[in-house]
C-alpha positions as CSV (number, residue, x, y, z in Angstrom):
1,X,-24.9,257.9,69.5
2,X,-22.9,260.4,71.5
3,X,-19.2,260.2,72.5
4,X,-20.5,261.3,75.9
5,X,-19.3,264.9,75.7
6,X,-19.7,267.1,78.7
7,X,-21.3,270.0,76.7
8,X,-23.4,270.1,73.6
9,X,-22.4,272.9,71.2
10,X,-25.4,275.2,70.8
11,X,-25.8,276.2,67.2
12,X,-29.4,277.5,67.7
13,X,-29.7,278.8,71.2
14,X,-33.3,279.9,70.6
15,X,-34.3,276.3,69.9
16,X,-32.4,275.0,72.9
17,X,-33.7,277.5,75.4
18,X,-34.0,275.8,78.7
19,X,-35.4,276.9,82.1
20,X,-32.1,278.5,83.2
21,X,-32.5,281.3,80.7
22,X,-31.0,279.8,77.6
23,X,-27.6,278.8,76.6
24,X,-26.1,275.3,76.3
25,X,-27.5,272.3,78.1
26,X,-24.9,270.2,80.0
27,X,-25.0,266.5,79.3
28,X,-24.7,264.1,82.1
29,X,-21.4,262.3,82.8
30,X,-20.4,259.0,81.3
31,X,-21.4,257.3,84.5
32,X,-25.0,258.4,83.8
33,X,-24.8,256.7,80.3
34,X,-23.4,253.5,81.9
35,X,-26.4,253.4,84.3
36,X,-28.8,254.0,81.4
37,X,-27.2,251.1,79.4
38,X,-27.4,248.8,82.5
39,X,-31.1,249.6,83.0
40,X,-31.8,248.9,79.3
41,X,-30.0,245.6,79.5
42,X,-32.0,244.6,82.6
43,X,-35.2,245.6,80.8
44,X,-34.4,243.5,77.8
45,X,-33.4,240.5,80.1
46,X,-36.7,241.0,81.9
47,X,-38.5,240.7,78.6
48,X,-36.8,237.4,77.9
49,X,-34.4,238.9,75.3
50,X,-30.7,239.7,75.2
51,X,-29.2,242.8,73.7
52,X,-27.0,240.8,71.4
53,X,-29.1,238.4,69.4
54,X,-32.6,238.0,70.8
55,X,-32.0,234.5,72.3
56,X,-34.5,233.8,75.1
57,X,-33.5,233.8,78.7
58,X,-36.5,231.6,79.7
59,X,-39.1,229.3,78.3
60,X,-42.6,228.9,79.9
61,X,-44.1,225.5,79.4
62,X,-47.3,223.7,80.4
63,X,-47.9,219.9,80.1
64,X,-51.3,218.2,79.9
65,X,-51.8,214.4,80.0
66,X,-54.9,213.0,78.4
67,X,-57.2,210.9,80.7
68,X,-56.3,207.8,78.7
69,X,-52.6,208.6,78.1
70,X,-50.2,205.7,77.8
71,X,-52.9,203.0,78.5
72,X,-53.7,204.7,81.8
73,X,-50.1,204.6,83.0
74,X,-47.7,207.3,84.0
75,X,-45.7,209.0,81.1
76,X,-42.1,210.1,81.6
77,X,-41.4,213.4,79.8
78,X,-38.0,214.9,79.0
79,X,-37.7,218.4,77.7
80,X,-34.2,219.3,76.3
81,X,-33.0,222.7,75.3
82,X,-29.9,221.9,73.2
83,X,-27.2,224.6,72.6
84,X,-24.8,222.5,70.6
85,X,-26.0,222.0,67.0
86,X,-24.1,218.8,66.5
87,X,-25.5,217.2,69.6
88,X,-29.0,218.4,68.6
89,X,-28.6,216.7,65.2
90,X,-27.6,213.5,67.0
91,X,-30.3,213.6,69.7
92,X,-33.0,214.5,67.1
93,X,-32.5,211.1,65.4
94,X,-33.2,209.2,68.6
95,X,-36.5,207.6,69.6
96,X,-37.8,208.3,73.1
97,X,-36.9,204.7,74.1
98,X,-33.3,205.3,73.1
99,X,-33.2,208.7,74.9
100,X,-34.5,207.2,78.2
101,X,-32.0,204.3,78.0
102,X,-29.1,206.7,77.4
103,X,-30.2,209.8,79.4
104,X,-28.2,209.0,82.6
105,X,-24.9,208.7,80.7
106,X,-25.7,211.9,78.6
107,X,-26.3,213.8,81.8
108,X,-23.0,212.6,83.2
109,X,-21.3,213.8,80.0
110,X,-22.8,217.2,80.4
111,X,-22.3,218.2,84.0
112,X,-21.9,221.9,83.4
113,X,-25.1,222.0,81.2
114,X,-22.9,223.6,78.4
115,X,-24.4,221.5,75.6
116,X,-28.0,221.1,76.8
117,X,-30.4,221.6,79.6
118,X,-32.8,218.9,80.7
119,X,-36.1,219.1,82.5
120,X,-37.9,215.9,83.5
121,X,-41.4,215.0,84.8
122,X,-43.6,211.9,85.2
123,X,-47.3,212.6,84.8
124,X,-50.3,210.4,85.5
125,X,-53.1,210.4,83.0
126,X,-55.2,213.5,83.5
127,X,-52.4,215.4,85.4
128,X,-51.4,218.9,84.4
129,X,-48.3,221.0,84.9
130,X,-49.1,224.7,84.5
131,X,-46.8,227.5,83.3
132,X,-43.4,226.4,84.5
133,X,-40.6,228.9,83.8
134,X,-37.4,227.2,82.6
135,X,-34.4,229.5,82.9
136,X,-32.1,229.3,79.9
137,X,-28.6,230.5,79.0
138,X,-29.7,233.2,76.5
139,X,-27.8,231.4,73.6
140,X,-29.2,230.1,70.4
141,X,-30.9,226.7,71.0
142,X,-33.3,224.1,69.7
143,X,-35.8,222.1,71.8
144,X,-36.8,218.5,71.8
145,X,-39.5,216.7,73.9
146,X,-39.4,212.9,74.5
147,X,-42.4,211.0,76.0
148,X,-41.9,207.6,77.5
149,X,-45.0,205.8,76.1
150,X,-45.4,202.0,76.2
151,X,-44.9,200.4,72.8
152,X,-48.1,199.2,71.3
153,X,-48.5,195.5,72.4
154,X,-51.1,194.9,69.7
155,X,-48.9,195.7,66.7
156,X,-48.6,192.6,64.6
157,X,-47.6,193.9,61.2
158,X,-43.8,194.0,60.4
159,X,-44.6,197.4,58.8
160,X,-45.6,198.8,62.2
161,X,-42.6,200.8,63.4
162,X,-42.0,202.1,66.9
163,X,-43.2,205.7,67.1
164,X,-40.3,208.0,68.0
165,X,-42.5,209.8,70.7
166,X,-40.4,212.8,70.0
167,X,-41.2,216.4,69.0
168,X,-38.9,219.2,68.1
169,X,-39.8,222.8,68.9
170,X,-38.4,226.3,68.4
171,X,-36.9,227.7,71.6
172,X,-37.8,231.2,70.4
173,X,-41.4,230.5,71.5
174,X,-42.2,232.2,74.8
175,X,-44.7,229.6,76.0
176,X,-45.4,226.1,74.8
177,X,-47.9,223.4,75.6
178,X,-46.9,219.7,75.6
179,X,-50.0,217.5,75.2
180,X,-49.6,213.8,76.0
181,X,-52.4,212.2,74.0
182,X,-53.6,208.6,74.3
183,X,-50.6,207.2,72.4
184,X,-48.6,210.1,71.0
185,X,-47.5,213.6,72.0
186,X,-47.9,217.1,70.4
187,X,-46.3,220.4,71.1
188,X,-47.9,223.8,70.3
189,X,-47.2,227.5,70.8
190,X,-49.3,229.3,73.4
191,X,-49.7,233.1,73.4
């Protein structure tokens, strides 16, 4: 807005009359403007935004497991925040079973967390994880949740296909709830 001049030219001194008896008002030095910019950046980061693009710096999530989830057995949960679009497209095609079989190698292939961030839990039926803050990189990203349910042992029809137990979500959401139902998961935005 300003080229940080040291003095504003006063074209209408009467309208710029200040407590010292009128005249021109001296602007603060360029160091003052740098401090102002730094404070604004910190404020935006504190709100979960960045000054260049609005990508979130964090994601709050909660997880709830139904009392009868996974035939009353623990459920493994993997939450991925994927920054690389090609890797997102690849991972999005995977079932939960495929993810959990390949996850150790994928973690080794991503030691610096440049392509994705991974958060993992194992919940018992009825267990809750409330409002966990996941710190992100402030870059554009997509989210995927995998839940490690047992396959249905009673499926007899060849038309029955393994459920992917996978759910994509928008990382722009500030707070999400992952609900582990009896035999499938759901993700919804919380306010």
